[in-house]
DRENDO-1510 file (C-alpha; in Angstrom, 1 decimal, always signed):
<recs>
REC; n; res; u; v; w
REC; 1; MET; +0.0; +0.0; +0.0 .
REC; 2; SER; +1.0; +3.6; -0.5 .
REC; 3; LYS; +2.4; +5.5; +2.5 .
REC; 4; THR; +2.0; +9.3; +2.9 .
REC; 5; SER; +4.3; +12.0; +4.1 .
REC; 6; ASN; +4.6; +15.8; +3.8 .
REC; 7; GLU; +7.3; +17.3; +1.6 .
REC; 8; LEU; +8.3; +20.8; +0.4 .
REC; 9; ILE; +8.3; +21.5; -3.3 .
REC; 10; TYR; +9.4; +24.7; -5.0 .
REC; 11; GLY; +9.7; +26.3; -8.4 .
REC; 12; ILE; +6.8; +27.6; -10.6 .
REC; 13; HIS; +6.4; +24.6; -12.8 .
REC; 14; ALA; +6.5; +22.1; -10.0 .
REC; 15; VAL; +4.1; +24.0; -7.8 .
REC; 16; GLU; +1.7; +24.7; -10.6 .
REC; 17; SER; +1.7; +21.0; -11.7 .
REC; 18; ALA; +1.0; +20.0; -8.1 .
REC; 19; LEU; -2.0; +22.4; -7.8 .
REC; 20; LYS; -3.4; +21.3; -11.2 .
REC; 21; ASN; -2.9; +17.5; -10.8 .
REC; 22; ARG; -2.9; +16.9; -7.0 .
REC; 23; GLY; -4.5; +20.0; -5.6 .
REC; 24; GLU; -6.2; +18.1; -2.8 .
REC; 25; ASN; -2.7; +17.2; -1.5 .
REC; 26; VAL; -1.3; +20.7; -1.5 .
REC; 27; LEU; -1.5; +22.0; +2.1 .
REC; 28; GLN; +0.2; +25.4; +2.1 .
REC; 29; LEU; +1.5; +27.8; -0.5 .
REC; 30; TRP; +4.2; +30.4; +0.3 .
REC; 31; ILE; +4.9; +33.3; -2.1 .
REC; 32; LEU; +7.9; +35.7; -1.9 .
REC; 33; GLN; +6.8; +39.1; -0.7 .
REC; 34; GLY; +6.6; +41.6; -3.5 .
REC; 35; ARG; +6.0; +39.1; -6.3 .
REC; 36; THR; +3.0; +40.2; -8.2 .
REC; 37; ASP; +3.6; +39.1; -11.8 .
REC; 38; HIS; +1.0; +37.2; -13.7 .
REC; 39; ARG; +2.6; +33.8; -13.2 .
REC; 40; ILE; +2.5; +34.2; -9.4 .
REC; 41; THR; -1.0; +35.7; -9.6 .
REC; 42; ARG; -2.2; +32.6; -11.6 .
REC; 43; LEU; -0.7; +30.3; -8.9 .
REC; 44; THR; -2.3; +32.2; -6.0 .
REC; 45; ASP; -5.7; +32.3; -7.7 .
REC; 46; LEU; -5.6; +28.6; -8.4 .
REC; 47; ALA; -4.5; +27.9; -4.8 .
REC; 48; LYS; -7.4; +30.0; -3.4 .
REC; 49; LYS; -9.9; +28.2; -5.6 .
REC; 50; LEU; -8.7; +24.9; -4.2 .
REC; 51; GLY; -8.9; +26.2; -0.6 .
REC; 52; VAL; -5.1; +26.1; -0.1 .
REC; 53; SER; -3.8; +28.7; +2.4 .
REC; 54; VAL; -1.5; +31.3; +0.7 .
REC; 55; GLN; +1.1; +33.3; +2.7 .
REC; 56; ALA; +3.6; +35.9; +1.6 .
REC; 57; ILE; +7.0; +35.6; +3.3 .
REC; 58; SER; +10.3; +37.4; +3.3 .
REC; 59; ALA; +13.2; +36.6; +1.2 .
REC; 60; ASP; +15.2; +35.4; +4.2 .
REC; 61; LYS; +12.4; +33.0; +5.3 .
REC; 62; MET; +12.0; +31.7; +1.8 .
REC; 63; LYS; +15.8; +31.1; +1.5 .
REC; 64; LYS; +15.8; +29.3; +4.8 .
REC; 65; LYS; +12.8; +27.1; +4.0 .
REC; 66; SER; +14.2; +26.2; +0.5 .
REC; 67; GLN; +17.7; +25.6; +1.9 .
REC; 68; ASP; +19.2; +28.0; -0.7 .
REC; 69; ALA; +17.6; +26.2; -3.6 .
REC; 70; SER; +16.4; +28.0; -6.7 .
REC; 71; HIS; +12.7; +28.5; -5.6 .
REC; 72; GLN; +11.6; +31.2; -8.1 .
REC; 73; GLY; +9.7; +32.9; -5.4 .
REC; 74; VAL; +7.2; +30.1; -4.7 .
REC; 75; MET; +7.1; +27.1; -2.5 .
REC; 76; ALA; +4.4; +24.7; -1.2 .
REC; 77; GLU; +4.0; +21.9; +1.4 .
REC; 78; MET; +2.5; +18.8; -0.2 .
REC; 79; ARG; +1.2; +15.5; +1.0 .
REC; 80; VAL; +3.0; +12.9; -1.0 .
REC; 81; SER; +2.2; +9.2; -1.4 .
REC; 82; LYS; +5.1; +6.7; -1.5 .
REC; 83; VAL; +4.3; +4.1; -4.2 .
REC; 84; GLY; +5.6; +0.6; -3.7 .
REC; 85; GLN; +5.6; -2.9; -5.1 .
REC; 86; ASN; +1.8; -3.5; -4.6 .
REC; 87; ASP; +1.2; -0.5; -6.9 .
REC; 88; LEU; +3.6; -2.0; -9.4 .
REC; 89; GLU; +1.6; -5.2; -9.5 .
REC; 90; ASP; -1.5; -3.1; -10.3 .
REC; 91; ILE; +0.3; -1.5; -13.2 .
REC; 92; LEU; +1.6; -4.8; -14.5 .
REC; 93; ASN; -2.0; -6.2; -14.5 .
REC; 94; LYS; -3.0; -3.6; -17.0 .
REC; 95; PRO; -3.8; -5.5; -20.3 .
REC; 96; GLY; -2.2; -4.6; -23.6 .
REC; 97; GLU; +0.7; -2.3; -24.3 .
REC; 98; LEU; +3.0; -1.4; -21.5 .
REC; 99; LEU; +6.2; +0.7; -21.3 .
REC; 100; LEU; +8.3; +1.0; -18.1 .
REC; 101; LEU; +11.5; +2.8; -17.3 .
REC; 102; ILE; +13.9; +1.3; -14.7 .
REC; 103; LEU; +16.6; +3.5; -13.2 .
REC; 104; ASP; +19.3; +1.4; -11.6 .
REC; 105; GLU; +20.8; +3.5; -8.8 .
REC; 106; ILE; +21.0; +6.8; -10.8 .
REC; 107; GLN; +21.8; +9.2; -8.0 .
REC; 108; ASP; +21.9; +12.7; -9.5 .
REC; 109; PRO; +18.5; +14.3; -8.8 .
REC; 110; HIS; +18.8; +16.5; -11.9 .
REC; 111; ASN; +19.3; +13.3; -14.0 .
REC; 112; VAL; +16.3; +11.6; -12.3 .
REC; 113; GLY; +14.1; +14.6; -12.9 .
REC; 114; ALA; +15.1; +14.9; -16.5 .
REC; 115; CYS; +14.5; +11.1; -17.0 .
REC; 116; LEU; +11.0; +11.6; -15.5 .
REC; 117; ARG; +10.2; +14.5; -17.9 .
REC; 118; THR; +11.4; +12.4; -20.9 .
REC; 119; ALA; +9.5; +9.3; -19.7 .
REC; 120; ASP; +6.3; +11.3; -19.5 .
REC; 121; ALA; +6.8; +12.6; -23.0 .
REC; 122; ALA; +7.3; +9.0; -24.3 .
REC; 123; GLY; +4.2; +7.7; -22.6 .
REC; 124; VAL; +5.9; +5.6; -20.0 .
REC; 125; ASP; +3.4; +3.9; -17.7 .
REC; 126; ALA; +5.7; +4.0; -14.6 .
REC; 127; VAL; +9.3; +4.6; -13.5 .
REC; 128; ILE; +10.9; +2.1; -11.2 .
REC; 129; VAL; +13.8; +3.0; -8.9 .
REC; 130; THR; +15.7; +1.4; -6.0 .
REC; 131; LYS; +14.6; +2.6; -2.6 .
REC; 132; ASN; +18.3; +2.9; -1.6 .
REC; 133; HIS; +20.9; +4.7; -3.6 .
REC; 134; SER; +18.2; +6.8; -5.4 .
REC; 135; PRO; +17.2; +10.4; -4.5 .
REC; 136; GLY; +13.5; +9.6; -4.6 .
REC; 137; LEU; +11.0; +12.4; -5.4 .
REC; 138; THR; +12.9; +15.2; -3.9 .
REC; 139; ALA; +12.1; +18.9; -4.4 .
REC; 140; VAL; +15.0; +19.1; -7.0 .
REC; 141; VAL; +13.7; +16.1; -8.9 .
REC; 142; ARG; +10.2; +17.6; -9.0 .
REC; 143; LYS; +11.5; +20.9; -10.2 .
REC; 144; VAL; +13.5; +19.4; -13.0 .
REC; 145; ALA; +10.7; +17.0; -14.0 .
REC; 146; CYS; +8.5; +20.1; -14.8 .
REC; 147; GLY; +5.3; +18.4; -13.7 .
REC; 148; ALA; +6.0; +14.8; -14.7 .
REC; 149; ALA; +6.4; +13.8; -11.0 .
REC; 150; ASP; +2.7; +14.5; -10.5 .
REC; 151; THR; +1.4; +12.5; -13.6 .
REC; 152; LEU; +3.8; +9.5; -13.7 .
REC; 153; PRO; +3.9; +6.7; -11.1 .
REC; 154; PHE; +7.3; +6.7; -9.4 .
REC; 155; ILE; +7.8; +3.3; -7.8 .
REC; 156; GLN; +10.5; +2.7; -5.2 .
REC; 157; VAL; +11.4; -1.0; -4.7 .
REC; 158; THR; +13.7; -2.5; -2.1 .
REC; 159; ASN; +14.9; -5.3; -4.3 .
REC; 160; LEU; +15.2; -4.4; -8.0 .
REC; 161; ALA; +16.1; -7.9; -9.2 .
REC; 162; ARG; +12.9; -9.3; -7.6 .
REC; 163; ALA; +10.9; -6.5; -9.2 .
REC; 164; MET; +12.4; -7.4; -12.6 .
REC; 165; GLU; +11.4; -11.0; -12.0 .
REC; 166; LEU; +7.9; -9.8; -11.4 .
REC; 167; LEU; +8.0; -8.0; -14.8 .
REC; 168; HIS; +9.0; -11.3; -16.4 .
REC; 169; ASP; +6.0; -13.0; -14.8 .
REC; 170; HIS; +3.8; -10.4; -16.5 .
REC; 171; ASP; +5.3; -10.9; -20.0 .
REC; 172; VAL; +7.4; -7.7; -20.0 .
REC; 173; TRP; +10.5; -7.9; -22.3 .
REC; 174; ILE; +13.4; -6.1; -20.5 .
REC; 175; VAL; +16.0; -4.2; -22.5 .
REC; 176; GLY; +19.1; -3.0; -20.8 .
REC; 177; THR; +21.7; -0.4; -22.1 .
REC; 178; ALA; +25.3; -1.4; -22.0 .
REC; 179; GLY; +28.4; -0.2; -23.9 .
REC; 180; GLU; +30.1; -3.6; -24.3 .
REC; 181; THR; +27.3; -5.3; -26.3 .
REC; 182; ASP; +27.4; -5.6; -30.0 .
REC; 183; LYS; +23.6; -5.2; -30.5 .
REC; 184; SER; +22.3; -1.8; -31.6 .
REC; 185; LEU; +19.3; -0.2; -30.0 .
REC; 186; TYR; +17.7; -0.2; -33.4 .
REC; 187; ASP; +17.9; -4.0; -33.8 .
REC; 188; ILE; +16.0; -4.9; -30.6 .
REC; 189; ASN; +13.2; -7.4; -30.6 .
REC; 190; ALA; +9.7; -5.8; -30.7 .
REC; 191; SER; +7.1; -6.5; -28.1 .
REC; 192; ARG; +3.9; -4.8; -26.9 .
REC; 193; ARG; +5.1; -4.9; -23.3 .
REC; 194; MET; +8.6; -3.6; -22.7 .
REC; 195; ALA; +10.9; -2.1; -20.0 .
REC; 196; LEU; +14.1; -0.1; -20.5 .
REC; 197; VAL; +16.8; -0.2; -17.9 .
REC; 198; MET; +19.3; +2.6; -17.6 .
REC; 199; GLY; +22.4; +2.2; -15.4 .
REC; 200; ALA; +23.9; +4.6; -13.0 .
REC; 201; GLU; +26.2; +7.4; -13.9 .
REC; 202; GLU; +29.7; +6.2; -14.7 .
REC; 203; LYS; +29.1; +2.7; -13.3 .
REC; 204; GLY; +26.3; +1.5; -15.5 .
REC; 205; MET; +24.0; -1.4; -14.5 .
REC; 206; ARG; +24.9; -3.6; -11.6 .
REC; 207; ARG; +25.7; -7.3; -12.4 .
REC; 208; LEU; +22.4; -8.7; -11.1 .
REC; 209; THR; +20.4; -6.1; -12.9 .
REC; 210; ARG; +22.2; -6.9; -16.1 .
REC; 211; GLU; +21.6; -10.7; -15.7 .
REC; 212; ASN; +17.8; -10.0; -15.3 .
REC; 213; CYS; +17.7; -8.2; -18.7 .
REC; 214; ASP; +16.4; -10.2; -21.7 .
REC; 215; GLU; +18.5; -8.1; -24.1 .
REC; 216; LEU; +21.4; -5.7; -23.9 .
REC; 217; VAL; +21.9; -2.9; -26.5 .
REC; 218; TYR; +24.0; +0.1; -27.2 .
REC; 219; ILE; +23.2; +3.4; -28.7 .
REC; 220; PRO; +25.3; +3.9; -31.9 .
REC; 221; MET; +27.5; +7.0; -31.7 .
REC; 222; HIS; +28.6; +8.8; -34.9 .
REC; 223; GLY; +30.6; +11.8; -33.5 .
REC; 224; SER; +33.7; +12.2; -31.4 .
REC; 225; VAL; +32.1; +11.9; -27.9 .
REC; 226; GLU; +32.1; +8.4; -26.3 .
REC; 227; SER; +28.8; +8.6; -24.4 .
REC; 228; LEU; +25.7; +10.6; -23.7 .
REC; 229; ASN; +24.3; +12.0; -20.5 .
REC; 230; VAL; +22.0; +9.4; -19.0 .
REC; 231; SER; +18.9; +11.5; -19.4 .
REC; 232; VAL; +19.7; +12.2; -23.1 .
REC; 233; ALA; +20.4; +8.5; -23.6 .
REC; 234; THR; +17.1; +7.6; -21.9 .
REC; 235; GLY; +15.2; +9.9; -24.3 .
REC; 236; VAL; +16.9; +8.3; -27.4 .
REC; 237; ALA; +16.2; +4.7; -26.2 .
REC; 238; LEU; +12.6; +5.3; -24.9 .
REC; 239; PHE; +11.3; +6.8; -28.1 .
REC; 240; GLU; +12.9; +4.0; -30.2 .
REC; 241; ILE; +11.3; +1.4; -27.9 .
REC; 242; ARG; +7.9; +3.3; -28.1 .
REC; 243; ARG; +8.2; +3.0; -31.9 .
REC; 244; LYS; +8.9; -0.7; -31.5 .
REC; 245; ILE; +5.9; -1.2; -29.3 .
REC; 246; GLY; +3.7; +0.4; -31.9 .
REC; 247; ALA; +5.1; -1.9; -34.6 .
REC; 248; ALA; +4.7; -5.1; -32.6 .
</recs>
């Protein structure tokens, strides 16, 4: 079952998305004193319509609350559900096409947020991460995700290998990215139910994660650079897999 806790989120896109998609979970909105531009006015009007308390605070208080993060003059307290393996089983029981993204210990919250944003654009059904060695849905992740954190299930599992076995039990074909394989991303097998695994920055996938993949592929590189940022590589791979699902 999902567990609930309260978290602070900040940034105009993240707060606006929370109000629009999960307004019932937004508990308090803080606005920087003196901010009266149309973007802030739109947020405060939306919050008031939803019955959310709005308070103007000083720059010093905002800075302290945000711990010096780039808050863009707006911050909110939000009730957040922690999604776990039971929720994953519900998603896997969905009939027909399925696309999942697995992040194997990607630790930079900016990369996780960017992967979420890309996953949402590619029509991913859920993002699966490890509960340990992953930043979770932090304020930074939410801000970089530009709203995707409120529309896309973000499932934290204790044992990733066991979760991948569960995917296999539900006829999901798992594709992992690895530099040492000789199979191109563009030659992967097509299936209507697929998952993409992206390994951690620098280290790549762990051994057990790799062994639980049905197929390992690389992204062909035509320039002088040897690799892509993980969020960029995720975008390239997800949209190709989405195309494969449509052709299956």
